[in-house]
N, C-alpha and C positions, 0 to 999 in steps of 0.2 A: 079420755084422754088415756096417753101411752105411759108407760115406764119403764125405766131402762137402769140397770146397774152398770154397764159398760163405761169406759173412758172415752170421753169425747175428744176427739181428736179433728180440728177444724182448719183448714187454709181456705181462706175468702176467696184467694185468687181461682179456686175451683168450683164456684158454685153460682149457680144463677137463681134468680126467682122465678119460681112456675106458677103463673096465676091460672093456669088450668086445673091444678090439683086442689082439690078441697079444702085441705090442709094449708095452701099457700105455704108450702114449706120450701128448703132448697134442696135442688136437685142436682146431682153430680153429672158428668157426661156420660155415665154407665146406666143413668136412672134410677139409681138408688135412693129411697127418700132418706133424708137427715132430718134431723129436728130443725125447726125453723127459730129465727129470732129477729127481734125488730131492729132494722136498720134505717139509720138517719142520716142522709147525705148531705155534707156541708153544700151550703149554697156557693156557686161560682164567686169568683172574685170580681168585685165592684170594679169596673175599668174607670169610674170617676173618683175613685178613693185618692187619699192624702198623697200618696207617693206609687210609683211604678213599683208594681211587686214582682218579685223575680224566685224561683225556687230556692231553696237553701239546702245544703247537704247535711246540716246537723239535725238528724231525725231521733226522737227519743225513743229509745227501746223499750217495748212493752207496753201494755195496756196502761191508760192514764186516766183517773178521773177527770171528767171534763172541766174546763176553765174556759168559758165564752170570751171572747175578745171583745175589748170595750168599742163603744161606737165610734167610726172612724170620722175626723173631719174633710169634707169635701172642699176642695179649692174650687173659687169661683173664676170664671174667665170673662174678662170686662170687653175687650175689641179683639176682631180678628187680627192674624197677622198679616201683612203686607211686604213684599219685595223690600221696600224701603227702610222696615224697620226690623228685618231678621237678618241683616248684614253684620259681619264683624270685621274688627280691623285686620292690618297687615296685608293692606293691597300690594299688588304689584304695579307699580308707577313707573313711569317712561315719560319724556318730553321728545316731541318730533317738532323740527324745525323745517319749513318747506319755502325755499326761496324761489318765486315766480320771475322770471326775467319777461322781458317784452310784455309786461300785463296791459297796457292799453291797446296792445295789437293782436289782442288774444279775438279770435272770431268765433269762438265754440260756446254754445250755450251753457255746457257744464265742463268741468274739469276735476279730473282725479289725482290724486298725489300719488306719489309711489307708494309701497306697501312698507309697513312697520310691524314689529312684533311687541306686544306688551301682554304679560302674563301668559306667553305661550299661544297666544290668540293674533290673528291677522287683521289688522286696520288701515284705513286709511281716510284722507279727508276729502271731501268734496265741496267744490264751490261753484256757484253761478255766478261769474265775473260782472255781468248785466243785471243782476236780479232773479229771481224765481218768480217772474210775473209780479213784480214788486219794485220800487225805485229805491230798493236798499240791496247790499250784497249780501247773498243767502251762503250758508255755512254750515255743513253737518259733519257728522263722524260717522264712518261706514265701515260695516264688516265685510272685508273685502272679498273673502271666501264665502260668502252667504249661499250661494246658487250650488255649492258642492258640497254644502255640511250636510251631515245625517239629519233625518226626519225628527222633529221633536227639540232640535237645537236651543238654546237659550244662553245668556252671559250676562253678567253685569257690571257697569262699569259708571263712575265718577269721572267726569272731564272737563276740562275747559277749551275754548277755542279762542284765539287771539290774531288780531292783525297789529304787528308790533309799527309804533310810531319811530321812526329811524332819527327824528330829529331830537325828539322828547321821551325817554323811554316811558316817562310817569303818565304820557298821555295816550299811551297804549290801551287800545280795547280789549276787553277780555271778559267773556262769559262763560259760564259754567252752570253745569246740570248734572243728572245723572238718569240711566235708562237701562230698563232690563231688553236687550236685544234678543230678537227671534225672526223667524221667516218672516213674519207680518210685518216688523218693523226693524229692518235689516240697518236702518241708519236713522239719526236723531241730529238734531241742530235748532239752527235759528234761520228761520225765512228772513227775518228782518233784523240782520245782525249789525249794521250801521248804513247811513246814507250815503248813498253812490255820490252825492254831491261833496261828502266829507273825502270820501275816499279817493276821488280823481283831482281833488283841490291840491296844486302843488305845495303850496303854503301848508297844508295841514299835516305834513310829513310822512303820510301813509305809503305813498308812491315816491321812491328816490331814484332818480335814473331809469325810471321805468322799470323798477322792481319792486315788489310786495312780498313781505314776508309774514307768513301764517305760521303760527303755533298750536300745538296740540298737546295738552298733557291729560294722559290717561292712568286713570289707577283702576285695575280690575278687582274685583271684590268678590269673594266666596259667600254664595247664598245658602244658609244653614238652615236645616230643619228645626222649627220650633221645639217639638215636642222631644227631638234627641239632644238638643243643646245644653250644654254643662256650663253654668255660670261659673261656679267654683272652679273648676278645670280650666276654662278659656281666662278668666280673669281674677281669680283669688277671692271673688267675692260673690255673697248671694242675694238674692231678692226676697220681695216681700208680697204673701198672697194677696189677691184682690178680693174682698169679700162681697163684691158685687158693684161698688161705686167709690172705692175708697183709695183710689189712687195717688188723690191731692193728699190724704194721708201718708201714704208709701214716700212720695215723694220728700216730704217735710221729715220723716222721721231717718230716713237714709241720710239727708242734708245734716241733722241732728247728731246721728250716731258716728258720722264721718268728722266730726268736730270731737278729737281725741279727749281734750280737756273736759268736755262736757259728758262724755261718755264716763270717765274716769269718777265724776262728781257723782253721776247716777249708781255706779257702783258701791261708792261710798255712804250712801244715804242710809240709815238704820233700817233695816227690816228683819222679821223673826221668821223661824221656822213654822210658826203657827199661822203666820199670814198667809191669804189665798191671792193669788195673782188677780183673780177676778174682781176681788175687793179692794185692792190695793194699788193706786197707780204707781208709785216707786217700785215696788215687786213685779209686776206687770212689765215694766219700761226696763228694769235691769233683767227680767229674764229674756225679753225681747233682745235687748242688746248683746246678751250672753250667746245667743243662739246665731245670731247674725255674724258674731266673730268665730263660732266654733263648728257650727253644723256646715254640711257639705250639700244641703238642698235649700230651697225657699222656706222661708218663715213665716209661720200663720199669725195674725194679728188680732183674734178674737177675745182673748184674755185682756189684750190694752183695751179694747173697744168697749167691753165688760166694765172694766174699771172705771171707764166714764160714764157710765151709766147707761150706754145705749143698748138699745134693744136690735133686733134683725132690722127691723124697718129703717131705724137710725142708720144702719151701715150702707144701706141701698139709696141712700140720700146724700147727694154732693152736698160736702160742705166747702167753707171757705178757708183757703190756706193761712191767710193771714188771723183770721178768728181762733183756728185750731192752735196756732204757733203760740198766740197771745195768752189762750186759757190754759194750756200746757205749761207753758212758763211761768204763769199766777199760780198754779197750784203745786209744781215743784219748789217754787220759792218759798212757798208756806211750807211745805212738807220739810224743807230743808232748815229751818229755823230751830236754832238750839243742837243742831249737829255739828259735826266737823266740816261738813261743807257748805254750812251756811254763808249766804252771801256771792254764790256762787254764779247764778244769774246776773246779777248785778254786775259783777266783776268782767264777764264775757261780753253780754248784750245792752247795757246800761251806758247811756250818752246823755248830755244837758244841754240844752240850748237855752236861750235867753231871749223872751219877747220882750220888745222897748217900745215905748211911744215917746218921742222928743218934741219938746215944744221948738219952734223956730224962731219967736220974737221974744220968749221970755225965757230966765234959765230954770226949766223944770223938766225933768225926765222920770217916766214911771218903768220900773223893770220887774219881771217876774221869771224866775228860774223854773224850768220844768225838764222832766224826765223824759227819756224815749228809749224804747227797746227796739223800734225799727222806724224807717222814715218812709213818708209814702210820697212818692215822686210823680209829679205829672209827666204823662207821655205824648197827651196831645198838643202840639205847637212846639215841642222840645225836640230837637234833633240827636240828642245825647243827654247820657247822665251829668255833664257838667251844666247843659243848659236847663236842665230841671233843678239843679243847686244853684243855678242864676237865678231862676224863677223863685225859689223856696226862700231866699235872702233878699228878693226885691223889695225895694222902699215904696211904701204906699203914702201917698200925701192927703192928708186929712184938712181939708179947707173947704170954703163957700158954706154950701148947706150940711157938710160934713167935718165941721170944726169938732176938737177934742176939746171936752171940758176940763180944763187943769184946775186941782186944788187953788184956791186963793187968786187963781189968775182969769178965771172965766173961760169962754170958749177963746180958743188959740188955735193958730195952723200949726201944723204938727206931723210928722214923719213917724210911721209905724213900720216895724220891722221885726224879722229874727235873726240872729247871730248864734252860734255855735259855741258852747264853753268849752265840751270836749266830744271827742267821738269815741266809741266802745272800742276794744280789740276787734269784736267779731261784729262789723256792721251789716244789718239786714236793711235791703232796700225792696220797699214793696212797689212795684211798678203800678201806676192806675191806669191797667186795662180797660176797667168798667167803668162806665159813668151813666148818668141820668141824661136822657136826650129829650128836654121839655118839648120840642116841636113834635116829636113821634110819640111823646108820653109813654116811653119805654126806657128800659136799660138797653144800652149798646155797647158792643167790644170795640177797642180803639187798636184795629189792627195795625197801624203806622209804622213806619220803620221807625227804628228807636236804638240808637249804638250804644254799646257799654264797654269800657276798656278792659282789658286784661291787667293793667296796674292803673289804679285811680290814685290820682293825686290832689287832696283836699287843702292842701296847703297853697295852691296855685294862685298867681296873682298876688302876691305877699299877703296869703291867708286872707283872700276877701269874704271867706264863710266865717270866720273866726270872730269871737266878740273882745273886747278890750281886755277881760278878765281870763281870756284862755293862755293856757301854758304853752308859751312858743316854743320851749325846749323839746317839745312830744312832736315828732314828725308823724304826719297824719298820711303816710304812704302807705295804701293797699293793695292787695294782690287778690284777684278773683279767685273763689272758692268753688261755689256753686251757682248755676243756672237753673232754677225751676221754670220748666215751661208748661204753657198751656197750650191745648191744640184744640180749636172748637171755636164754639160760637156762645152767647150770652146764656143760652138754655141748656147748656151742656157740654162736655168736652171730656179731655182726657188730660192727665197731668204725669210727667215723667221730669227728672232729674239729671242734667250733667254734672258731675263731680270731679274735684281734683283730690283725692283723701291725701295725699302726700305733698300737692302743691308742684309736683312733677308736671313734666310737659305731658305726659299721658293722662287723657280725661277718660270717665267711665260713664256712659248712659246706664240709670238705673230706672229701668221700666216696669214696674212692678216684680213680677217673678224673675224676669232675664236681667242680665247685667251684661254690657258688650263693649269693647274699648271704640273709643272715637278719638278723632283727630280736635286739634283746638278749632279750625275752620267749621267744624260742624255744630261746635259746642258754643261758638260764639257767632260768627257772621251769618250762620244759618237760621239763627234764633233772633236776629234783628226786625224780623216782621217785614212789613212794606208790601211791595208787588213785585211781581216778577213775569218776564215774558214766557208764555208757554212755548216748550221747545217744539218743532215741528218736525214731522216725518213725511216720508213719501214726496221726495222734493219734485218728482215730475209729475204732480200735480198742484193746482193752485190754491194753495191753505193760506188764509188769511190770519195772519199773525195778531194774537191779542194776549193782555196781560192780566193775570189773575192775582187776586189777594192771598197773600200767605197767612194762614188761620193759625199756625203753630209760632208762637212767638215768645220771648221771656216775660215772666210775671213776677219773678223773686229774684235777686240777686244777692249772695253772700260774699262778702269781701273780709279779710283777715289782714289786720296791720302788720307790715312787715318786722316792724318792731317786737310784736308780740308772738311772731308765726313758732319759733322754738318752743316757747312755753305751751302755745294751744295745741301744736301738733306733736304732742309727744308718745311716748309708749305707755300702751296699755296691755298688760297681761293678766295671768291668773291671781296673782297675788293681791290684786286690786280688787278682787271679787269675794266676798264673804264667802265663809266655809259652808254654812248651811246652804248657800244659795247654790254653791257648786254640787253640792251632794243631792239636793232636791233635783236640780236638772240634770246630773247625771242619771238619778234613779229614772227619771221620766224618759228619756233616751233609751235607756235599757228596757222600760217597758215598752217604749216604741217599737225598738227593736224587735222584741217578743211577739208584739202584736202582726209586727209585719212578717215576721216569719210565720207565724201560727196560720196567717191567711194566704203566704206563700207555700204553705205544705199542705194546704185542706184538701186539695184533689189528689193527694195522696192517702188520706184517713178516712175513714168509716166512724160513726159511731153506733154502739150497742148499748142497749141498756137491760140490766139483769136485776131480776127480782128474785129475792130469796124468801125461804119459808117464814121468816119473820115478817117479812113485808106484806105476805097473803095474811096471815094471821092478824097483823095489826090492822090491815084495811077491810078484807071482806066482811061484809055485813056492817060496817060502819061507815065509813066513807063511800065506798065501792058497793053498787048494788047490779050494775049492768055490765061490769067489766071486772076481770082479776086484780088489778092494781092500777092506781094512779100513776099513769107514765112520768109525770113530773116528781113523784115522790120517791123513785127509785134509783137507784146509782147509775151513773153513766160512765160508760170508758170510751175513750177516743184511741183507736187501733188503726194502725197501717193496714191497709187492704191486702198489702202481698204478706203480711206476718202471720206463720202458722203458729197456735199456742194450744194448749192441752189444760183440761179442766178435769182433776180426778175426784169425781163426786155422784152421787145420783142425783138424778133430776125428773121432774115432770114437765113434759111439754103440753100445755095449754092451747086450744084452738076453737076457731069457730068455722062453722061450714060455711058461712056467708063471705061472698067475695070482699076482699078490702078490710078484714078485721087483722087486727095485728096477732101475732103468737109471740111468746116470750120465751126465754130460757128460764128456767127457775130452779136454780138448784135446791136440792132439800137436804143434802147431809154433805159433812166434809169428812 
């Protein structure tokens, strides 16, 4: 080995490693040999890390002892994005009216309207007055200048087409759909819009004075890039990360979070600074809600699922929203006992109904009061929510072989039913979309059309759902707050939620990490389920129309009572959050920022290991026999690659002639 007493001046930007030199030293561009040192380059950034990392300008001056970052959490993606769920709100909308005179005398196979402009694009309506090879009026929306647009063009639009009934406007036929228009599919619409027999029947009112009126309402929407979309910037809200199959949990958590009274109660649950979120459901939920309220990016749910006692496998198993909702509320209710928020779960979600059996021929009645946190409503055979409530309170006759055995009266004809004593301020309706099919011996999903109103009146028809003991002074008028949707079949699918956080006209779609603005039609009507005619394209060809089942439909509804909404949709701010929680979460955020900054700057730094004479004296002959020192036991420094530095010391350079061995800078004296 060589020894030198000269000052060491080194700029890492000037040297490269020479693999041909037997000492594997650093060689400058003038080929002068310099003492070598160990260089450990930090691995490149993980592109699937928790967040996208960008270079940061706050570099730390001077060499530093290295402090490695903690393991980063990796976000799991569940489903691929589609054009349909990439859209954002604020469409440019316009209605076009086309009055067609001498309609019955048209002798052309197809007819185009004049061009109209929506969203800066040219559109026109295309009709086949005698049908496109079918006994129906065929009607489409067409991109008027599709043949002159540049290669690769596309545009997305939601639109409706209508034939106006000129006698009774309520009988106007209107159909709507959405489509990504491109060179291959420059028109889109309905081959079987309406039967020709109805269209040309003078008594029907669609053609009056040989004039037909067609309307087109077009909303051009912007398609966004999923990866660059900023939910906080676009909507003011952030999403929740999916751990693999936790979309059902995410939709429920977003719904509960956006009930401010519930969120405030969670914040006021007593927790201590010594609690760990992974072992405390209240603290994990407090932490999650705090981050949803103040973070700028999507929030992870791993601490919460760990507090449930779930392992990684459980997170990849799709559970049931109803079951999770009940278990979570029961656990929170138990944790709230003896605290300032005791009874909050009951105050928000608990209602009561009365089960009764009343004899017809003798004076005997048996009643039993029961509480509920949610109601399960039948979908099959019911047109809407009101039909389900009618079925819920439907009276059953107990007679014949099914007579009721009344105390002291023997077998008696009787009627059996359920009536409601009171409804809760927050009414949770679970729609029975899944049932067991005994004929097929399997579970099936009910995709039937099922309507639900924006305003729900449970006092209708003179309080037909209420028991004689109900307080009639309480108005049971509700407004819709949330619609939880299941998309898919009985063996799997995807959950997301439409929510009105402030009960305004603006709806938001919470779909895991992404939050978008939506209109009321998309949140309500498009979640009814049922069947829909598949829109047709290429009207020059004979496309046989057919209907398809809509597998995305409402699964759970949350209503808030009008008289309680001021109390429930309350203000929640930092003063509602315990100080120790604010300190803890602020520290977590700072550590997260440090970790992100560390990884963002990694490509600008390198690591050197320096062994001093005391390291050699301590290790050689004891722990080390075939090398100079144990690299893991000497001090490490993280330095900028472009930063020159000076060490005023005498040093020894140790090296091995074998290719690939490490050479260390070892200061000897100071």
